[in-house]
N, C-alpha and C positions, 0 to 999 in steps of 0.2 A: 712248698706246695707245687705239685707238678702241673704243667700247662701242656695241653695238646695243641699242636700248631700246624699250620698249612702255609706253604710257600706258593705264591702265584707270581711267576716271573717268566717273561717270554725270551729273555736272553740266556742262552745255555751257560755261559761262563758265570754270570751273576747268580743264576739258579744254583749252580754247583757250589759257588762260594758261600751262599746263604745256607745251603744244606750242610756244608762242613762246619759252619759257625754253630748251627743248631746242635749238631752232634757233640760239640765240645761242652755243651751246657747240660748237666745231668737232669736238671729240672724241666727240660723241654722234651716233649715226645712228638716227633715228626710223623704226621699221618700221611702226608703226600707232598710232593713238589711238582706243581702243575705248570705247563708252558702257556696256558691261556685260561681266561675266566670261565669258559664253558666247561672245561674239565674240572675246574675248581667248584663249580656249582654242583656237579655230580658228587664230588667228595663231601661237600657240605650237607647234601641231602642224607647221606648215610653215616655221617660221623659227627660227634659232638666236638666242635673246635672252640678252644678258648682264645687262641691268638692267631691272627692272620698277618703274614708278611706279604704286603701287597704292592706290586709295581703299579704305576699310574698309566704310563703310555704303553698301551698294548693294542694289537689289532682287534677289530670287531667290537669289543667292549673295553672301555678304560677301567682302571681300577676304581675310580670314583663312581663310575656308572654301576659297576658290580656292587660296590658297597651300598649305594642307594637302593639297589634292587632287592637287597636281602631284608627279609622280614625280621629274622632273628640275627642280630649282628654280634659277632664276636669282637673282642678287642682287636684293634688294627694298628699295625706299624707300617707306614708307607715307606717304600724303598724306591727312589727315583733319582734321575739325573737332572730334574727340572725343579728349581726352587720356586717358580712362580705359582705352584699349586699349594704352597705351605699354608696360606691363609684359609683356603677352602678345606684343606685337610683338618685343621684345628677346629673349624666350624662344624665339622662332622664328628668332633670329639674323638679323634684318633689319639692313641697313646703317645706316638712319637713320629717324627718325620726324618728319615735317614737319607742323606744325599750321597749318591755314588761319586767316587768309590768309597765303599763302606769299610771302615776298619773294625777289627774285632772288638776293640775297646769301646767304640761308639755303639756297636751292636749290643754289647753286654749291658751298657747303661740303659738302652731302650728296653731290653728284656727285664731289667730290674724295676723299671717304671711299671711295666705290665704286672709283674709279680706284686708290687706294692698296691696297685689298683685292685687287683683281685682279692688280696688279703683284706683291704679296707672295705670292699663290698660285702665280704662274708661277715666281718665283725660288726658292720653297720646294720645287718639284718635285724629288724625289730622282733623281739620275742613275743609270742602271743600272751596277752594278759590273762591272768588267772584270778578270778574273783576269790576273795578270802572268806566268803560266807555263802550259804544257801538258805532258802526258806523251804520248810516242809510243812505239810498240813497235819496237824495233830487234833483230831476231833473237829471242832468248829473254829479253831484258831490256826494261824500260821506262826510257826516257831522259827526264829533265826538261829542257825547253827554255824559256828565258826569252823571252817574246813580243817584248820590245824588242830581243833579239839577232838575231831572224830577218831576213834580208835578202830572200830570195825562196824559193819552193817550186817545184820542177819535177816534173811528173807524167809517168809512162810506164807505160801500161796499169794494172797493179794495184799499182804502187809509186810512192812519192813520195820525192824527195830534198830535204831541208830544208837550205838554205845559211844558216849563221849567221855571226856575226863571228869565231867561233873554230873552228867544226867543220862537218862535213857528215854528216847523219844520214839513212840510208835506212830507210824504214818500209813495211811491207806494208799499204797502204790506197790507195784511190782519191783523186784530187785533190779531188773534190767533198766527200768526208768531211773532208779536211783544211781545205777552205774553210769548212765549217760550224763548225769548232773555233775559227777565228780571228775576232777582232772586226772587223766590217764597217767600223767607223770608222777602222781602222788599216791594213787590207789591201784590195787590189783584184785581181780576176781580170782579166788582160789578154790571155789566150790560152787555148786548150784545154789547153795544157801548163804554164801559169805563173800563179802568184799572187805579187804583190809587196807588200813593205812600203812604204807611202806615204812614211814618214819616211826610208827608206833610199835613195830615188831621188836620184841626182845630177843628172840632166837628162833631158829628153824630146825626142827628135828625130823628129818626124812619126810614123813607124810603129815606133819603137824606144824602149825605156826603158833608160837607163844606170844600173846599180847597181855601184859600184866598177869592177872590170875587165870586168864582164859587160854585154853588150848583148842585151836580150831583146825579141822581136817583140811588137807589139800586134796581135792578131787583129781582123779586120773586125767580127766579131760582138760584140766587147767594147769597141770604140772609144767608143761613146756612154756606156756605164756608167762606163768609166774616166775620161772627160772630166768627167762629173758628180761622180765621187768626188774628183777634183782640185779642182773648183770649190767643193765643199762645205767645204773646209778649206785652210789654208795648210800646205803640205808643209814639214816641218822638215828 
């Protein structure tokens, strides 16, 4: 996974060394190497930065001051000659704390920590819950329909007919309202009159979708979005 990064270091030699280190690691994309925090703020305004290599002792604003001032904080690796800031650095949840002179081996270990943290944050993202059933009004009663049982939905003016594996339910509502109830990851609108379950599709023939014994037309307006829905997932 690639990381965009920014170096903030007022010492020219240290800034040059860190730049060389970054260029040796293919997974790092250097956006800028700034000599002071004020220039860094301008870069952060116009770029999405994943990882900040940040010196602490700098004129005008310290690295810690800069970090505290940021509303949207990237991951941070402190680079400094002063060990006394280590505790405060870890209280700010920085990825690592590199003491100068920084060897490439130690730099690489810090970058690997950042990579691991980013990967963990992505895999830990909760997936939105999808209800496994809906209720629809059929005359004077509410009918519970399991989402996995739905094959397709046909709309006609103010009514929809829901075709499932075991039944056919007619409900007083528009097709758009029905579309809003169904999870977009599992269903696709293919026509002004039809919504289909992606997993129920048997085959696709140019401008037709086969679901069981039914052959449903794919409208010109919906061809592009339907194709994208098919490409986003493997239809079961």
